[in-house]
Structure formats: structure tokens, C-alpha cells
C-alpha positions as CSV (number, residue, x, y, z in Angstrom):
1,M,106.4,154.9,96.1
2,E,107.7,153.8,92.6
3,I,110.4,156.1,91.1
4,T,111.0,155.7,87.4
5,K,112.6,158.2,84.8
6,N,109.0,159.6,84.3
7,N,108.9,161.1,87.9
8,F,112.4,161.0,89.1
9,F,113.4,164.7,88.7
10,E,109.9,165.7,90.0
11,E,110.4,163.8,93.2
12,L,114.2,164.4,93.6
13,D,113.8,167.2,96.0
14,N,111.3,165.4,98.1
15,I,113.4,162.4,98.3
16,T,116.5,164.6,99.3
17,E,114.5,166.1,102.0
18,N,113.1,162.9,103.3
19,L,116.7,161.5,103.4
20,K,117.9,164.5,105.3
21,R,115.4,164.0,108.0
22,S,115.8,160.2,108.4
23,S,117.5,158.6,111.2
24,F,118.5,155.6,109.2
25,V,117.7,154.1,105.8
26,G,116.5,150.6,105.0
27,F,118.1,149.1,101.8
28,D,117.3,146.3,99.4
29,A,118.1,145.4,95.8
30,E,117.0,142.9,93.2
31,F,119.3,141.5,90.7
32,T,119.3,140.1,87.1
33,A,121.2,137.0,88.1
34,M,122.9,135.3,91.0
35,L,126.2,133.4,91.0
36,S,125.3,129.7,90.8
37,G,126.7,126.3,90.1
38,E,129.4,124.1,91.6
39,R,132.0,126.9,91.3
40,F,130.2,129.5,93.2
41,K,128.8,127.1,95.8
42,H,129.2,128.6,99.4
43,R,131.6,126.3,101.5
44,L,132.7,126.2,105.0
45,F,136.5,126.4,103.8
46,D,136.0,129.8,102.3
47,T,137.6,133.0,103.9
48,N,135.8,136.2,102.8
49,E,138.8,137.2,100.6
50,D,138.5,133.8,99.0
51,R,135.0,134.4,98.2
52,Y,135.5,138.0,97.1
53,N,138.4,136.9,94.7
54,L,136.2,134.1,93.3
55,I,133.3,136.5,92.3
56,K,135.0,139.9,91.7
57,N,135.5,139.4,88.0
58,E,131.9,137.8,87.7
59,V,129.7,140.4,89.2
60,G,130.1,142.9,86.4
61,K,127.7,141.0,84.3
62,I,125.0,141.3,87.1
63,L,122.9,144.4,87.6
64,M,120.5,145.8,90.4
65,T,117.5,146.3,88.5
66,Q,115.5,147.6,91.7
67,V,116.7,149.5,94.7
68,G,114.5,149.9,97.7
69,L,115.1,152.7,100.0
70,T,113.0,153.5,103.1
71,M,113.7,156.6,105.2
72,F,112.7,156.2,108.8
73,Q,111.9,159.5,110.5
74,Y,111.6,159.5,114.3
75,N,108.8,161.6,115.9
76,R,110.0,162.2,119.6
77,D,106.8,163.7,120.7
78,L,104.7,160.7,119.6
79,D,107.5,158.3,120.0
80,K,107.0,156.8,116.7
81,Y,108.6,156.2,113.2
82,D,107.3,157.4,109.7
83,A,108.6,155.2,107.2
84,I,108.8,156.7,103.5
85,G,109.5,153.9,101.1
86,Y,110.8,154.1,97.6
87,T,111.4,151.5,95.0
88,F,113.8,152.9,92.1
89,H,113.6,150.9,88.8
90,L,117.1,150.9,87.0
91,C,118.1,150.2,83.6
92,P,121.5,150.3,82.0
93,Q,122.4,152.9,79.3
94,A,124.7,153.5,76.4
95,F,126.4,157.1,75.9
96,G,129.5,157.6,73.9
97,D,132.1,154.9,74.7
98,V,130.2,153.8,77.9
99,D,127.9,150.8,76.8
100,Q,126.7,149.1,79.9
101,F,125.7,145.3,79.7
102,F,124.4,142.5,82.0
103,I,123.1,138.9,81.7
104,F,119.6,137.6,82.7
105,Q,119.9,134.2,84.3
106,A,116.8,132.0,83.4
107,S,116.3,130.9,86.9
108,T,116.4,134.5,88.1
109,L,113.9,135.4,85.3
110,Q,111.6,132.5,86.7
111,F,112.1,134.0,90.2
112,L,111.1,137.4,89.1
113,C,108.0,136.3,87.1
114,K,106.9,134.5,90.2
115,H,107.2,137.7,92.2
116,K,105.5,139.8,89.5
117,F,108.4,141.8,88.4
118,D,107.6,144.4,85.9
119,F,109.9,143.9,83.0
120,N,108.4,146.6,80.9
121,K,109.0,149.2,83.7
122,F,112.7,148.0,83.9
123,I,113.2,148.4,80.1
124,Y,111.1,151.4,79.4
125,Q,111.1,153.6,82.5
126,G,114.2,152.4,84.3
127,L,116.5,155.1,85.7
128,R,119.9,155.4,84.2
129,F,122.9,155.2,86.5
130,L,126.9,155.5,86.2
131,N,129.7,154.5,88.5
132,K,132.4,157.1,89.1
133,A,134.7,155.6,86.6
134,E,132.1,155.8,83.8
135,E,131.2,159.3,84.9
136,D,134.7,160.6,84.4
137,Q,134.8,158.8,81.1
138,I,131.7,160.8,79.9
139,R,132.7,164.0,81.5
140,Q,136.1,163.7,79.3
141,Q,134.2,163.0,76.3
142,L,132.0,166.1,76.8
143,T,135.0,168.3,77.2
144,A,136.4,166.9,73.8
145,F,133.2,167.3,71.8
146,D,134.5,165.8,68.6
147,N,134.4,162.4,70.5
148,L,130.6,162.4,70.6
149,S,130.0,161.4,67.1
150,N,128.7,157.9,68.2
151,V,126.3,159.4,70.9
152,L,123.1,159.6,68.6
153,E,121.6,156.5,66.8
154,M,120.5,157.1,63.1
155,D,116.9,158.5,64.1
156,G,118.7,161.0,66.6
157,E,121.0,162.1,63.8
158,R,118.1,162.7,61.3
159,Q,116.3,164.6,64.0
160,L,119.3,166.7,64.7
161,Q,119.7,167.4,61.0
162,H,116.0,168.4,61.0
163,Y,116.3,170.9,63.6
164,C,119.5,172.5,61.9
165,S,117.5,172.8,58.6
166,E,114.6,174.4,60.6
167,V,116.9,177.1,62.1
168,S,118.6,177.6,58.6
169,W,115.2,178.3,57.0
170,W,114.1,180.6,59.8
171,L,117.2,182.6,59.5
172,T,116.8,182.9,55.8
173,N,112.9,183.3,55.5
174,S,111.6,184.9,58.6
175,D,112.1,188.2,60.4
176,E,111.2,186.9,63.8
177,G,113.7,187.6,66.4
178,T,113.5,184.2,68.2
179,M,112.2,180.6,67.6
180,Y,111.7,177.6,69.9
181,L,112.7,173.9,69.3
182,D,110.9,171.5,71.7
183,I,113.2,168.6,72.2
184,E,112.3,166.0,75.0
185,D,115.3,163.9,75.0
186,P,118.1,165.4,77.0
187,I,120.9,163.9,75.0
188,L,119.5,165.2,71.6
189,R,118.8,168.8,73.4
190,Y,122.5,169.1,74.5
191,M,123.7,168.1,70.9
192,T,121.3,170.5,69.3
193,H,122.7,173.3,71.4
194,N,126.1,172.5,70.5
195,E,125.5,171.7,66.7
196,L,123.5,175.2,66.3
197,R,126.4,177.0,67.8
198,T,128.8,175.4,65.6
199,R,127.0,176.0,62.4
200,F,125.6,179.3,62.9
201,D,128.1,181.9,64.4
202,N,125.6,184.9,65.1
203,I,122.9,183.1,67.0
204,L,122.5,182.7,70.7
205,T,120.9,179.5,72.3
206,T,119.6,179.1,75.8
207,D,116.9,177.0,77.7
208,S,113.7,178.4,77.9
209,L,112.6,179.7,81.2
210,G,109.8,177.5,82.7
211,N,110.2,174.6,80.3
212,S,113.5,172.7,80.3
213,N,112.3,171.0,77.0
214,K,112.6,174.0,74.9
215,V,115.8,175.3,73.3
216,L,115.2,179.0,72.7
217,I,117.2,180.6,69.7
218,Y,117.9,184.4,69.3
219,R,118.8,185.5,65.7
220,D,121.1,188.2,67.3
221,R,123.7,186.8,69.8
222,Y,124.1,190.4,71.1
223,V,120.5,190.9,71.8
224,E,119.9,192.9,74.8
225,G,119.0,191.1,78.0
226,A,119.6,187.6,76.6
227,N,122.4,185.4,77.5
228,S,123.7,182.3,75.9
229,A,123.5,179.3,78.2
230,P,126.9,178.6,79.4
231,L,128.3,175.2,78.2
232,R,129.1,174.2,81.8
233,I,125.4,174.4,82.7
234,L,124.5,172.3,79.6
235,K,127.0,169.8,80.6
236,D,125.7,169.8,84.2
237,N,122.2,169.4,83.1
238,L,123.1,166.6,80.6
239,M,125.1,164.8,83.3
240,S,122.3,165.0,85.8
241,H,120.1,163.2,83.4
242,L,122.9,160.4,82.8
243,L,123.7,160.0,86.4
244,G,120.0,159.3,87.3
245,F,119.8,157.1,90.4
246,S,123.6,157.5,91.0
247,Q,122.6,161.0,92.4
248,I,120.8,159.1,95.2
249,I,123.9,157.0,95.9
250,N,125.8,160.3,96.1
251,L,123.3,161.7,98.6
252,L,123.6,158.7,100.8
253,A,127.4,159.2,100.7
254,I,126.9,162.9,101.6
255,Y,124.4,162.6,104.4
256,K,126.1,159.4,105.8
257,K,122.9,157.9,107.2
258,P,123.3,154.4,108.6
259,I,122.3,151.9,106.0
260,I,120.2,148.8,107.2
261,G,120.0,145.8,105.0
262,H,119.5,142.0,105.4
263,N,122.4,139.7,104.1
264,L,124.4,142.3,102.4
265,F,127.6,140.7,101.2
266,L,126.7,140.4,97.5
267,D,124.8,143.8,97.8
268,T,127.9,145.6,98.8
269,I,130.0,144.0,96.0
270,L,127.3,145.1,93.4
271,L,127.1,148.6,95.0
272,H,130.9,149.1,94.3
273,N,130.6,147.8,90.8
274,Q,127.6,149.6,89.8
275,F,127.9,152.9,91.4
276,I,131.5,153.4,92.8
277,G,133.6,151.8,90.2
278,P,135.3,148.5,89.0
279,L,136.1,146.1,91.7
280,P,139.7,146.6,93.0
281,H,142.2,143.7,92.9
282,K,142.6,143.6,96.8
283,Y,140.0,142.8,99.0
284,V,141.0,145.3,101.7
285,M,140.6,148.1,99.3
286,F,137.2,147.0,98.4
287,K,136.1,147.3,102.0
288,Q,137.9,150.5,102.4
289,N,135.9,152.0,99.4
290,I,132.6,150.8,100.7
291,R,133.3,152.3,104.2
292,N,134.3,155.5,102.6
293,F,130.9,155.8,100.8
294,F,128.7,154.2,103.5
295,P,130.5,154.7,106.9
296,K,127.8,152.6,108.8
297,M,125.9,149.7,107.5
298,Y,124.0,147.2,109.7
299,D,123.1,143.7,108.5
300,T,120.0,142.4,110.2
301,K,120.8,138.8,109.3
302,H,124.0,139.0,111.2
303,I,122.4,141.0,114.2
304,S,119.5,138.6,114.4
305,Y,121.8,135.5,114.4
306,V,123.9,136.9,117.3
307,V,121.0,138.4,119.4
308,G,119.0,135.0,118.9
309,K,121.5,133.2,120.9
310,K,120.8,135.5,123.9
311,L,116.9,134.6,123.9
312,S,115.3,131.6,125.3
313,L,113.7,129.0,123.0
314,D,110.2,130.2,123.6
315,E,111.2,133.8,122.8
316,V,113.4,133.6,119.8
317,W,112.4,133.4,116.0
318,K,112.7,130.1,114.2
319,S,114.3,131.5,111.1
320,N,116.2,134.6,110.5
321,A,115.1,134.9,106.8
322,L,113.7,138.6,106.2
323,Q,110.2,137.4,105.8
324,D,110.1,135.2,108.9
325,L,111.9,137.9,111.0
326,Y,109.5,140.8,109.9
327,E,106.3,138.7,110.6
328,F,107.7,137.3,114.0
329,F,108.0,141.2,115.1
330,S,105.0,142.7,113.2
331,E,102.8,139.8,114.8
332,G,104.1,140.4,118.1
333,K,105.0,136.9,118.7
334,C,107.2,137.6,121.7
335,K,105.4,139.9,124.1
336,R,108.6,140.7,126.1
337,L,110.2,142.2,123.0
338,E,107.1,144.3,122.4
339,Q,107.1,146.2,125.8
340,G,107.6,149.8,125.1
341,A,108.4,149.2,121.4
342,N,107.9,152.1,118.8
343,F,104.9,152.5,116.8
344,I,106.0,152.3,113.0
345,R,104.0,153.8,110.2
346,L,104.6,153.1,106.6
347,T,103.3,156.4,105.0
348,T,103.0,154.8,101.4
349,P,101.4,151.4,101.7
350,F,102.5,148.3,99.8
351,D,100.3,145.4,98.7
352,V,101.8,143.0,101.5
353,K,100.5,139.9,99.7
354,Q,102.5,140.3,96.5
355,S,105.2,142.5,97.7
356,Y,108.1,140.3,99.3
357,H,111.1,140.5,97.0
358,E,110.0,143.8,95.9
359,A,112.9,146.0,96.8
360,G,111.0,148.7,98.3
361,W,108.9,146.5,100.6
362,D,112.1,144.5,101.6
363,S,113.8,147.6,102.6
364,Y,111.0,148.7,104.8
365,C,111.1,145.1,106.4
366,S,114.8,145.4,107.1
367,G,114.3,148.7,108.7
368,Y,111.4,147.4,110.8
369,I,113.4,144.5,112.0
370,F,116.5,146.8,113.0
371,I,114.1,149.0,115.0
372,R,112.9,145.8,117.0
373,L,116.3,144.5,117.5
374,G,117.6,147.8,118.4
375,H,114.8,148.3,121.0
376,W,115.6,144.9,122.5
377,A,119.4,145.6,122.8
378,A,118.7,149.0,124.3
379,C,116.5,147.8,126.8
380,E,118.7,144.9,127.9
381,L,121.4,147.7,128.5
382,I,119.0,149.7,130.4
383,G,117.9,146.8,132.5
384,K,114.2,147.4,131.8
385,Y,111.7,147.6,128.9
386,R,110.6,151.3,128.0
387,P,110.5,153.5,125.0
388,V,114.0,154.3,123.5
389,G,114.7,156.6,120.6
390,P,117.0,156.1,117.6
391,T,120.1,157.5,119.2
392,E,120.0,154.8,122.0
393,K,119.1,151.8,119.5
394,L,122.2,152.9,117.4
395,S,124.4,153.0,120.4
396,A,123.3,149.7,121.5
397,L,123.7,148.1,118.2
398,E,127.0,149.6,117.8
399,P,128.9,146.3,118.3
400,Y,127.2,145.1,115.0
401,V,128.0,148.1,112.9
402,N,130.0,147.3,109.5
403,K,129.5,143.5,110.3
404,V,128.2,142.0,107.1
405,N,126.7,138.4,107.3
406,V,128.4,135.6,105.4
407,I,126.7,132.7,104.2
408,R,128.2,129.3,105.0
409,G,131.9,130.5,105.2
410,A,134.9,130.1,107.4
411,V,134.0,133.2,109.3
412,L,130.4,134.4,110.3
413,Y,130.8,138.1,109.0
414,M,132.8,140.5,106.9
415,N,134.1,143.5,108.9
416,L,134.0,146.7,106.6
417,A,135.8,148.5,109.2
418,G,138.9,146.4,109.9
419,D,140.2,142.9,109.9
420,D,137.9,140.3,109.5
421,P,137.4,137.9,112.7
422,P,139.6,134.9,113.1
423,R,138.1,131.5,111.8
424,Q,135.3,130.5,114.2
425,R,134.5,127.3,112.6
426,P,136.0,124.0,114.2
427,N,139.5,123.0,113.0
428,L,139.6,121.2,109.7
429,L,139.5,117.2,109.9
430,H,141.8,115.0,107.6
431,V,140.3,112.0,106.3
432,K,142.5,109.1,104.8
433,C,141.1,106.2,102.8
434,I,142.1,102.8,104.2
435,K,140.5,100.3,101.8
436,E,140.7,102.2,98.5
437,R,143.7,103.6,96.8
438,V,141.9,106.7,95.5
439,I,139.5,108.6,97.8
440,N,135.7,109.2,96.8
441,V,135.0,112.6,98.0
442,S,131.3,112.4,97.3
443,K,131.2,109.0,99.1
444,V,133.2,110.7,102.2
445,A,130.5,113.5,102.2
446,S,127.5,111.1,102.2
447,S,129.1,109.0,105.1
448,L,129.6,112.3,107.2
449,A,126.3,114.0,106.2
450,A,124.4,112.1,109.0
451,Y,126.5,113.8,111.7
452,G,125.9,117.4,110.6
453,S,126.6,120.0,108.0
454,V,130.1,119.4,106.4
455,D,132.0,120.3,103.2
456,V,134.6,118.0,101.7
457,K,137.4,118.7,99.4
458,P,140.2,116.5,98.1
459,Y,143.8,116.9,99.5
460,D,145.6,114.3,97.7
461,V,144.9,110.9,96.1
462,R,144.0,109.1,99.3
463,T,143.0,112.0,101.5
464,A,140.4,114.8,101.9
465,L,139.9,117.7,104.2
466,V,136.5,118.1,105.9
467,A,135.2,121.5,107.2
468,A,132.5,120.9,109.9
469,S,129.7,123.7,110.6
470,S,130.0,123.3,114.5
471,H,132.2,121.8,117.1
472,F,129.5,119.3,118.0
473,T,129.5,118.1,114.5
474,A,133.3,117.7,114.3
475,D,133.5,116.0,117.8
476,K,130.7,113.7,116.8
477,I,132.6,112.6,113.6
478,L,135.9,112.0,115.3
479,K,134.1,110.0,117.8
480,Q,131.9,107.8,115.4
481,F,134.9,107.0,113.1
482,K,137.5,106.5,115.8
483,N,137.8,102.8,114.8
484,S,136.3,102.8,111.3
485,A,137.7,100.2,109.0
486,D,137.0,102.6,106.1
487,Y,138.4,106.0,107.1
488,R,141.0,107.2,109.4
489,I,139.8,110.7,110.7
490,T,142.0,112.9,112.8
491,P,142.2,116.7,113.3
492,Y,144.1,118.2,110.5
493,S,147.7,119.4,111.4
494,P,149.7,121.1,108.5
495,I,152.8,119.6,110.0
496,R,151.9,116.2,110.0
497,H,149.7,116.2,107.0
498,S,150.8,118.4,104.3
499,A,153.8,117.5,102.1
500,A,155.9,120.5,103.2
501,G,155.1,119.8,107.0
502,K,156.3,116.1,106.4
503,M,159.2,117.2,104.5
504,A,160.3,119.7,107.3
505,L,159.8,116.9,110.0
506,W,162.1,114.5,107.9
507,S,164.5,117.0,107.6
508,G,164.5,118.0,111.3
509,A,164.8,114.3,112.1
510,I,167.6,113.7,109.7
511,L,169.5,116.7,110.9
512,T,169.2,115.8,114.4
513,T,170.4,112.2,113.7
514,S,173.3,113.5,111.7
515,I,174.4,115.9,114.6
516,F,174.0,113.0,117.3
517,L,176.1,110.7,115.2
518,Y,178.8,113.4,114.4
519,F,179.3,113.9,118.3
520,L,179.2,110.1,119.0
521,H,181.8,109.6,116.4
522,R,184.0,112.3,117.9
523,K,183.5,110.8,121.4
524,V,184.4,107.3,120.2
525,N,187.6,108.7,118.5
526,E,188.8,110.5,121.6
């Protein structure tokens, strides 16, 4: 189901109820841009902290334009899952001193066009959102009403003056005890309540029962049975409008349902920036904040990578891309993994032919894959293939909780629950150019590319460091270049190859020699 500002508040109670009843929630997002170019290229040298520090000041320009959530509800009697999928369309907003901004990258625009992204829905019907810092800023502005002079644009100001003139004419020329103003825009409605109360001392304003768009005005503020709408309620109503989709993020944090996604590294950073607040300076604080909001996150890309190593070649999937994994499982390509598997029913069908890279559909695919991977893991623990419920699946996949896949880095995953794992790639290699006085990094990379996936970076004028993707690749390079006339390639040693290490070695050697000569001199003089 598509959720926009036109139907969000109508569906909010249903969304909340479906979330409460779910065992876990599939998640996906589409972005306005991706960090690209040589500067942001993923390298095997990168630690997760390096990568976080590189991008933390840049992701503020990127927005999630769509968020997909699929609530998976388990029916124990029928041993099946009902999947209720939602695609939330988001759009930035301006209110008071908060003026959100973003960039649209040309390549991303082309990608979104290719996948039938609806830009009109994004701009005209997108839901508002606020992160916690922006929410606090607006609440402070609402408390100091004088600071809201820039909230309304010129048309809104004219309309506000028109409403005040209508009320003034009514008070002067009519004997009616009440009047209504029909104001659809929540911001203008809030401003009208406040402006009327400021200008006209004796009136009473409240929201009309049964129609939240109508402002009901009583001529006599002391009229029996009528109460002026408390300012707190008016503020809460306005904040609900301004928070928009952020209310769903808050519900996810309240109910603490496991979040299931695919390749979540950048998603977690954008989730923090867009809904929690500006990214902290320290990487460890970022991870802690994410875990406080979402205590359990599962990344099906990481799980599929680890689980795939435990299957035989004729059983395992050929790619762990989202679409390939979903089609592998949904088409039953490995019969052993299908034995006793739960039936999964998507209650709101998508147009499959056009829906990949549509956030709602991808969130469903992530949850579907998770159920199948959890089925395999639980059955392996039990020792036989039989039906298993969500509790057993989550228990079997507990080793993978809060481990987020990392693309082409020094380690395979980011651990949101603690320290990242130690480096799992081979030790770095040190390359020294023999024939040339200045090393050509591109030429070195081309020479080594035939032996596997590598990254090369300069170390000094005549040397470079090489990060290999596997021990097989590193060993092959060392073997092939053992007697090379062009390059001397050896395992990198900070002591032997760094300037500081060399200085320490020479200092140690000089000190040792000096001590030896001193005692030798004393011995001779005796």
C-alpha cells in the first residue's frame, strides 16, 4: 500500500496495529543520490570507522525519498506469514528556522526514471519528517510564538489576514453566537487560532468536533459548555503534522521489532541523519545511537554471505544481490531448503515486473529472504527439516544480529552491538619499484589485476601498498612476483617498511653498538 500525506493519518492506526502484531519488519529505502567518484570508492584498505568518517559530513545532502516497511505476521495455526507492505513517500519541509535541503544526482535521477519513480508523488504528496534535533528546535519556536513570523509564505499571510477580517466583520455586524472557518492547512490553522486569540480578547476558539479542518469561534469566551482548545493540544496537533513519517520511526523504536534489510550500511547512516539527528563525531557513538533506536537489525546480505559458505555448490545461490536471492528462494531452486518452509502471503500485491527498487517491494523481498534463511539455520540446529516458527528462526539467526554488511572493506561487517571484528583480509603487501624512480600506481594495479581483486595506494615515491581481497590472491601475487625484475613484493611490515619503523631499527642498532663499544673499551682499559 502506498502512503502519502493524503492518506497517512487515515491509515496511521492500521499501520500501528499491524506493526504491534508483527514478528519482524522488512525495511528498504530509495535515495536522492549516492556517494560516488574516486573519493568515495570502496577500498579494501578501509576500516568501518575510516568509511564513516569519510561520508558523515556528506550524507546530509542525501535524503530517503521512499521508505518501504513490510510487517510479517505469523499465523501459528496455519504455519504461514501474512506480509503487509507499505511504501511511504517522503518529501523535505520548511517550517520556521528549519529548512531541509538535499541534492539530486543526475545518475540517480536516471536510475529512478528507469524504475518508474513517481516524482510528482514525491514532491506533491510526500510525507513530512523531522529528526530529533529539528523537532526540539520547532517545539522551542512554538513556545516562543514571536519567533514564528517567517512560518507563513506571502499567500498564507494574506489568507490569515482575510480570516481575521472575516471574524472582525462577524463580531461587528452579526448577532450569531458562533462562526466557522474551514482551514485545510494545519500550519495555517494553528496560526489562525493564535492570531485570533491575540487580536480579539473576548472570543473562544476550538476545533470543531467531527471535522478537524474547521476552526469553531464563539463570540463569548465564557459561554456555557464551551472550552477553548488548550494551546498544548493545538501544538500537539501541529507537531503530529510536522513529524509525519517520523512518527513511524518512533513506533519502530517503541515496539522494538527486529528490522530486516539488505546491505544496510548506508541506510543506517541515513536513518540516523534523517530521523535521529546530525551524525555524531565519533563512530562508536553513531553505532550506539542506532542500537538505542533499533535494538535488533538483521542484514540479509551478510547472513547470505556467511550461510552460503555452508552449502554445497549445487545448493547455493549464485549471487547474493536482493533480486537474485529472492528469486532463488521464491522459485524453489534448492529443494532441500524448501522442506517444511512456511507459506508467505503478501496481502497487498505489487506489480512484480516493475517493482524492484520500489521500497515497499524490496522490503518484502528482504523479509522473505530472512524467513527462508532463518528456516535453514533453525533446521540445521534441530538436525531435520520441519516447520519452525519466528521465535526459532530469530534464535537460530542470533549470531548475525546487528551485523551489517560492508562492501569491499577491511572487515566484512559492522557490529552495531560492540567492537567491529578484527581485519579479515590478508595482510597488506609492500611493492617497491626496481626499474623506475617513481612508482606508477595505476600500472601496478593493472599488473596485479590478473591475479584477483586488489586495491593499490602509494606509500612513498618508489613504493606502494596492496590490499588483496583473499589469501589466495595475496599468495598468488607473492609467488608470481618472487623473481620479478620490475617489482619487489613482500608482506608489509610496519617495522621494516615505515620510516618510523626504520628509524627505530637504526636507533636500536646504534644504541646496541654504542653499548657494546663502551663495555669493550672498558675491558681493554682494564
